[in-house]
Every structure is written in C-alpha cells, then in structure tokens.
Residue, then its C-alpha position, 0 to 999 in steps of 0.5 A: m633791591k638795595r645793595k648792602f654796603r660792606m667795608w672790604g675795600f677799606l680793609l683789603l687795601p691796607l692789608s694788600l699794601i703791607l703784604f706787598f711791601l713785606t714780600a715784593a723784594i723777596g719775590w723779585g730777588y728770588a726771581m732774579v736768582v732762579i730765572p737762569f736755572k729754569r728750563s724754559q724757552g729763550s736765553i737767560l736775558w730773554r727770560w729776565h726781559h719777559y719777567w721785567l716786561r710783565l712787571a712793567v705792564s702790571i704797574d701800568q695797569l695799577g696806574n690806570v686804576l690809581l690815577q683813573y679820575l685824574l687821567n679821565d679829567l686830564l686826558l679825555c674829552s667829555r664825549s669819551t666812552n673809553r674811560f680809565g680805571h679798568e684793572d686789566e687795561t693799560i694806560s696806553s690801551v685807553l689812550g689808543k682807543n680814544q685816539k681812534n675815536n678822536s676823544l682825547s683832550g689836547v693833553g691826551k693828544f700830546l701824551s699819545r704823540f710823545l709815546d708814539l715818538l718813543d715807540p712808533n704807533h705805541v698807543l694804537n698797538s697797545i689797544e687791548h680787547p675784552q676777553d670773551 
C-alpha cells in the first residue's frame, strides 16, 4: 500500500514557530508571577526551579530532533542502534545509551566526558527508557 504524501509538516512548522514566538514570553512571564501564589509542594524557589528544569528538558528534547542528522553523524559510530531524533528523549539520554554500548565516536566520547565532569555520571543517569 502506497502512502499518500501530505504537506502538513510544511504548514505546521511555520505556524507553530509563529505561535511560539507570539506566546512564549507571555506564558513565561505569567508563570513567574503566579508560581509564588500556587498552592503546591515545596518552597517558591523549588517551584521556580522545577518549572525551569522542565523547560530545560523540553529545549534539550527539541535539540535532539532539530540536530538529529548532525549529532548522528558527529557523535555516533555507524554501528550504533540508538540514534538521535526521538522527540521525547534528551541528547544526554542518547549519549548514555551509546556510551553503554560503546558506540560513541571520539567526539561523542569527549562530549560525554565533559558532561560527566559537570555532573558525575550525567549521561548514564540521563538514560530514558521507553514508556509502556
């Protein structure tokens, strides 16, 4: 059965970028103002930290998709079965899986060591497992 080609990706990407740039500052500003008044666990500082951490992970996941071809060519050996590009996985998770399988290129090993210097065992601790 032949798949029908559709243009949705070409239409949705520009639309999502426009909406993101029009609304991101508003959403972030609103969150910074209302977080102190929300009744949830933790101090205000912890709630801000948690919000910022989730934003950082989301940006990392975006980078994994956006840079997938570059990262696959630059950081991985040809025998790697864990590739960059999955929208729900971070760059560090893919590095960790490939470190375990010894399928990082020299540049990939260097980047993993650098991340591990900043946060010991970062790439191995970042490995994400598929959700069932």
